[in-house]
Z-matrix of the N, CA and C atoms (Angstrom, degrees):
N
C 1 1.448
C 2 1.525 1 108.87
N 3 1.282 2 114.35 1 145.27
C 4 1.465 3 118.36 2 176.82
C 5 1.522 4 109.23 3 -82.12
N 6 1.290 5 115.49 4 167.77
C 7 1.466 6 120.82 5 -177.78
C 8 1.530 7 112.69 6 -59.79
N 9 1.343 8 120.37 7 -45.24
C 10 1.467 9 119.72 8 178.12
C 11 1.538 10 112.38 9 -61.87
N 12 1.347 11 116.48 10 -36.51
C 13 1.463 12 119.73 11 178.10
C 14 1.528 13 111.03 12 -65.14
N 15 1.328 14 116.38 13 -40.40
C 16 1.461 15 120.64 14 178.37
C 17 1.522 16 110.82 15 -63.63
N 18 1.320 17 115.76 16 -40.36
C 19 1.469 18 120.75 17 179.41
C 20 1.519 19 110.97 18 -63.74
N 21 1.329 20 116.26 19 -45.21
C 22 1.471 21 120.47 20 179.14
C 23 1.524 22 110.29 21 -64.16
N 24 1.325 23 117.21 22 -42.09
C 25 1.463 24 121.25 23 179.13
C 26 1.531 25 110.75 24 -62.19
N 27 1.324 26 117.73 25 -42.42
C 28 1.466 27 121.58 26 179.65
C 29 1.517 28 110.87 27 -65.65
N 30 1.330 29 116.98 28 -42.44
C 31 1.463 30 120.70 29 178.50
C 32 1.529 31 110.71 30 -62.67
N 33 1.328 32 116.14 31 -41.28
C 34 1.466 33 120.45 32 179.10
C 35 1.525 34 110.36 33 -64.07
N 36 1.316 35 116.65 34 -44.25
C 37 1.460 36 120.67 35 178.39
C 38 1.528 37 111.10 36 -60.94
N 39 1.316 38 116.97 37 -43.66
C 40 1.465 39 121.15 38 178.87
C 41 1.528 40 111.33 39 -61.80
N 42 1.327 41 116.29 40 -42.04
C 43 1.467 42 119.99 41 179.10
C 44 1.517 43 111.44 42 -65.19
N 45 1.339 44 116.59 43 -40.99
C 46 1.463 45 119.92 44 179.18
C 47 1.530 46 111.50 45 -65.41
N 48 1.321 47 117.23 46 -39.69
C 49 1.466 48 120.67 47 177.14
C 50 1.522 49 110.57 48 -63.30
N 51 1.316 50 116.28 49 -41.31
C 52 1.459 51 120.77 50 178.35
C 53 1.535 52 110.59 51 -64.72
N 54 1.316 53 115.88 52 -42.70
C 55 1.465 54 120.49 53 178.24
C 56 1.525 55 111.18 54 -62.51
N 57 1.321 56 116.92 55 -44.26
C 58 1.460 57 121.12 56 179.53
C 59 1.522 58 110.90 57 -60.67
N 60 1.316 59 117.57 58 -42.73
C 61 1.470 60 121.16 59 178.47
C 62 1.524 61 111.06 60 -64.13
N 63 1.326 62 117.10 61 -41.57
C 64 1.463 63 121.24 62 178.22
C 65 1.523 64 110.84 63 -62.29
N 66 1.320 65 116.53 64 -43.56
C 67 1.470 66 120.54 65 179.39
C 68 1.528 67 110.04 66 -63.66
N 69 1.340 68 117.62 67 -43.69
C 70 1.468 69 121.07 68 178.24
C 71 1.531 70 111.16 69 -58.92
N 72 1.320 71 116.12 70 -45.37
C 73 1.468 72 120.22 71 -179.62
C 74 1.517 73 111.20 72 -62.79
N 75 1.328 74 117.27 73 -44.87
C 76 1.463 75 120.21 74 -179.30
C 77 1.523 76 111.16 75 -67.34
N 78 1.324 77 117.57 76 -39.52
C 79 1.463 78 121.05 77 177.83
C 80 1.520 79 110.50 78 -62.03
N 81 1.326 80 116.78 79 -45.30
C 82 1.464 81 120.37 80 178.84
C 83 1.522 82 111.32 81 -64.52
N 84 1.324 83 116.86 82 -34.48
C 85 1.462 84 120.10 83 178.23
C 86 1.526 85 110.47 84 -67.03
N 87 1.328 86 116.35 85 -43.19
C 88 1.471 87 120.59 86 -179.43
C 89 1.522 88 110.87 87 -67.39
N 90 1.321 89 117.31 88 -44.15
C 91 1.471 90 120.59 89 -177.67
C 92 1.520 91 111.85 90 -91.07
N 93 1.309 92 116.09 91 0.42
C 94 1.469 93 122.86 92 -176.61
C 95 1.528 94 111.33 93 55.82
N 96 1.329 95 115.62 94 28.74
C 97 1.454 96 120.78 95 175.57
C 98 1.512 97 114.73 96 76.82
N 99 1.321 98 118.90 97 -2.26
C 100 1.451 99 119.98 98 -173.27
C 101 1.522 100 112.46 99 -65.61
N 102 1.314 101 118.98 100 -43.40
C 103 1.461 102 121.09 101 -178.49
C 104 1.525 103 110.22 102 -62.95
N 105 1.309 104 116.57 103 -48.40
C 106 1.459 105 120.46 104 -179.61
C 107 1.525 106 110.54 105 -62.52
N 108 1.313 107 116.83 106 -42.02
C 109 1.458 108 120.34 107 -179.76
C 110 1.530 109 110.74 108 -61.84
N 111 1.321 110 117.00 109 -41.12
C 112 1.468 111 120.18 110 179.06
C 113 1.517 112 110.95 111 -63.61
N 114 1.324 113 116.99 112 -42.66
C 115 1.455 114 120.38 113 180.00
C 116 1.517 115 110.19 114 -64.30
N 117 1.318 116 116.79 115 -46.17
C 118 1.457 117 121.26 116 -178.33
C 119 1.525 118 110.69 117 -63.86
N 120 1.316 119 118.00 118 -39.78
C 121 1.456 120 121.98 119 -179.12
C 122 1.518 121 112.28 120 -77.89
N 123 1.320 122 117.01 121 -9.42
C 124 1.458 123 120.51 122 177.38
C 125 1.507 124 114.13 123 80.69
N 126 1.299 125 118.80 124 19.58
C 127 1.465 126 120.43 125 -178.30
C 128 1.510 127 112.25 126 -63.56
N 129 1.332 128 117.99 127 -37.02
C 130 1.453 129 119.59 128 -178.59
C 131 1.521 130 110.86 129 -69.48
N 132 1.295 131 117.37 130 -34.52
C 133 1.455 132 120.83 131 -179.72
C 134 1.520 133 110.91 132 -68.22
N 135 1.318 134 117.60 133 -33.82
C 136 1.448 135 121.80 134 -177.82
C 137 1.522 136 112.99 135 -86.92
N 138 1.300 137 117.52 136 -10.54
C 139 1.453 138 121.24 137 -173.00
C 140 1.529 139 111.81 138 -57.41
N 141 1.321 140 118.50 139 -40.14
C 142 1.454 141 121.61 140 -179.65
C 143 1.511 142 112.27 141 -66.86
N 144 1.320 143 117.56 142 -25.92
C 145 1.455 144 121.79 143 -178.10
C 146 1.524 145 112.55 144 -81.19
N 147 1.304 146 118.77 145 -12.11
C 148 1.457 147 121.35 146 -172.46
C 149 1.527 148 113.73 147 -100.19
N 150 1.267 149 119.69 148 16.06
C 151 1.458 150 117.95 149 179.31
C 152 1.501 151 110.93 150 157.52
N 153 1.250 152 118.02 151 -84.00
C 154 1.456 153 124.60 152 173.91
C 155 1.514 154 115.38 153 26.52
N 156 1.295 155 117.26 154 -154.54
C 157 1.455 156 123.28 155 179.98
C 158 1.513 157 108.73 156 -81.82
N 159 1.313 158 116.20 157 119.67
C 160 1.455 159 120.65 158 -178.02
C 161 1.520 160 112.00 159 -101.25
N 162 1.307 161 117.17 160 7.95
C 163 1.452 162 120.27 161 179.44
C 164 1.517 163 110.57 162 86.92
N 165 1.320 164 116.95 163 -178.73
C 166 1.464 165 120.51 164 -177.29
C 167 1.524 166 111.56 165 -67.80
N 168 1.306 167 115.05 166 141.79
C 169 1.461 168 120.39 167 178.63
C 170 1.520 169 109.02 168 -75.32
N 171 1.317 170 115.77 169 144.17
C 172 1.468 171 119.70 170 177.69
C 173 1.527 172 108.06 171 -84.02
N 174 1.299 173 114.93 172 131.96
C 175 1.465 174 120.20 173 -179.92
C 176 1.524 175 107.37 174 -119.52
N 177 1.319 176 114.96 175 123.89
C 178 1.452 177 119.48 176 177.54
C 179 1.526 178 107.57 177 -91.90
N 180 1.322 179 115.98 178 131.78
C 181 1.454 180 120.83 179 -178.69
C 182 1.526 181 109.09 180 -114.40
N 183 1.296 182 113.54 181 140.66
C 184 1.457 183 119.14 182 176.83
C 185 1.518 184 109.04 183 -89.67
N 186 1.307 185 114.96 184 139.55
C 187 1.456 186 117.60 185 176.28
C 188 1.508 187 109.48 186 -90.28
N 189 1.318 188 115.37 187 135.69
C 190 1.476 189 120.24 188 -179.31
C 191 1.481 190 112.56 189 -88.18
């Protein structure tokens, strides 16, 4: 890459990083951080373990 191309690429990368940070801040403001906090704390990953579908119930039958 030539020097002007490198400069343009760096400027584009910097702008995208700035945009990503702005979007993160606005998203956290709208959701008050709750969604991100749940993901970070792993609540969604554990959700299936706390109740959900436990499969078919075992039924013991008496033989007559």
